N, C-alpha and C positions, 0 to 999 in steps of 0.2 A: 816571493815577491823579486822582479824583475829590476837591476836598477841599468846603470850603464856610467861611468865618469870620463868628466868632460876636463881635461888637464894637460897643461903642455909642457910639466917637466913628466920626464920620464921615470925618474926614483921618486916620486912625489905619488902617477900613475899607480907601480908596486904597491905602496906602499898599503895603498886606500884596496888596491885588489886583494892584497894581502887581509885586511881587517873582515871584506865581506870574506871571504872563504872558511873563517872563522863563525860566520854565523848561521846557522842552515836552513835558514828562510829565505833567505837571500841568493842572486843567479846573479851573477853581475854578466851581463850579454854581450853588450862590448866599448870597447873606450876609446875614443878620441881626445886630437891634439887642440882642438877651435870649436869653437861656436859651429864652424859653417859646416864644418862637417855634421855637428849634432843634427841639423839643422834640416841636411839630405837624409840622413837613417828616420829621421821623425816627423818628411812628410812619406817615405816609404815603408812606416813602419804598419802590422796588421791588429788589428785590435790583439792576437795574442803579441805581441815581438814590438806595443807600446812597452816602453818603461812605465812603473809604477816610483821609481825614486831618480834622482839624477843626483847627482856632487859633481856641485858646477864651483870651476876655478875664477875667479873673476880679471887679472890680470894675462891677458891674452894675445897670439899676432892677430890682426885682420881685424878682431869684434870683444870687444872689452862681454864679460861676462852677463854685469847688468843692462850692456848694451843691448844685449840680444833679447834678455829678459823684457826690457823693453817696450821690443820692438815684436813679440809674437807670442800667442796665446799657447803655453802648454799645458796640460794637463797629467802635472805628474809633482808629485811632491819633491821641493828643489835644495839641497843641504849644502850650503856653498863650505867651502872649505880651501882658505888661503892664509896668507901672508899681512894682510892689510887691517889691519883693526879699524881704519874708521872708515870702510867702506857701510860698517852695520847698520845706522842706523836707515841708507839706503833700504841697505836690504832689506828689513822689515816692512817697508814703506811698499818693498817689489811685492811684499804676501810671502817669504820665504817660508821655510817649516823650521832651520837649525839653522845657526850661522858657527862655526868653525874654526880656531886658528890653530897654524900650521907653531908648530908640532903638535899633531892630536894624539894623545892619550887614547888605546881602547877602549877607555872607561867610556870616556865623554864622546867616542862616537856611535859605542853602543846606547848608551841612551838619546845620542840626536838619532838613529833608526831608526827605537824603541819608538819614538813620538812620531815621527812619519809615519810610521806604520799603524797606529795608531788614527792618525787623523784620513788614511789613507782608505780604511774600514768602515773609520764614519760616513768619508764621502759617496764609499759606495753603497753603503748601506740606504741613504738615503738619498744615490741618484736615481734619476730614470733611465738610465743607461745600467742599470742594474736589473732590468723587468727581459723578458724573455718569453714570445708570441709563439704561438700555436698554433699551427696554417697546414690544411689539409693538403695536401701532396697526391697528389695520383689519390690511390685506395689507402693511403695514410697520413698520419701528422707527422710534421716534423718543426724541431722547434730551433726556433732562430733566435738568437742573442742580438735583441734592440742596439745594443754598441757596435752592430755587427754590419749595419744598412748600412750604407753609401746614398744608394734613392733609389726608386720603386716608377718603375714604367705604364704604364697600362696602353691596351689593347684592345678597346672592345672591355669586352667582357675578363676575359685576363690582365692579369699581372708579371712582369719580371721584377724579379725582387732583385735587384747587384748590390752583392756584398762585396765583404774584402774579396774574399776560397771563392765566390759562386756565382752566379745566375740562377737564379728559385721559379720557377712559371707556376702559377696560382690562378684560380675559377674565383678572378673579388674584384668590383670594380672598386675606382680607385675612394670614393666615399666612401666606401666600406670598409678599408682598410685603414684610414682618418679614425675613424672611429673607433678602434681598436688600439691607438697607438695616442702614444704624451701630446700632448699641444706641443707644449713644447718643447719639442724633442722633433717634428716632424710638421711642416710646411709643405703646403702646394705651391710649385711654383710657376706651370705652366697647366698645362689641359691637359698635359698627359702626363707628366710628373710631381711626386715628392719626395722630396729632400731631407735629408738627418742635416738638422743647421749644426750640430756639433763635427761631424763628418766631409764639413768644406772645406776645401782648399783656399781657394780663391774666386771670385769676384769679378771677371774681368765685362766689363760691357753688356753684350746682352747671353753673357756665358758660364756656366758655373761649372767650376772643374773641381775632380774630385785626388785623392793620393795616387789613384791606380790608372792617372792618366786619363784618366776618361774625363767627357765632359758634356754638358746638355744647357739646352735653352734653358733660360726665364725671361715669364713674359712680360712687357709694361704694366699693363695691368697688378701682376704681383709684386715691383721691385721694391715700391714704395713696403709694404709689408712685410716681406722679406728681411729687406738694411732694417722696423721697429724689433723684429726677430731675434735676429743678430745680435741688438745691441740690450735687449731683454735677458739672454742666452751668458751674456759675455758679466752684465749686474748679477748674476745665479753663480756666476763659476766664481768672484772676488766677489 
């Protein structure tokens, strides 16, 4: 599993990294000194780069770990590692996976990451994002993970499927694509566009933006349904 560390103290970061190195199924993808750096990383991360586990300190420069969690939706297991016991209740109210007090023993660290792995596995099995589409491309079939699809663009009898890595063109109509995918994940927002609700970075006015810096229009007729779809998705996540 991929993990990242957010900790402003160098010695503490190195300590967490040394524990991660002892667990063969954990891979430390990156470490950051504050949540501003983490936020920039998450906004540009592809599906394959997005972390499964985030080790998060609380007291950090610019913005605390909990302030960040209350303002941002993160699809990862959060393990708080801190010297402050008084934040424990607030942490569990934010649906964190585990709360570790410094100094952390390797045995306690191991129990926390095992708990995170079990939680992540359970979510992956039940998540609609774990599904894979098999679509006819040219003369063969191509398997496309739903988690990789950002949005779909309709062009008469053809579709452009914009993923985190490439643009795939297939012969199909928008309504036929909608019939193949989970309705709680994909939604039509314009006569020519379908979006993956889980991949929306921000909505500003008449525009929807994604992590690949691309943006598409949203029609006035679809805005209310889009807001409801995002609200329903948030309740499912938490």
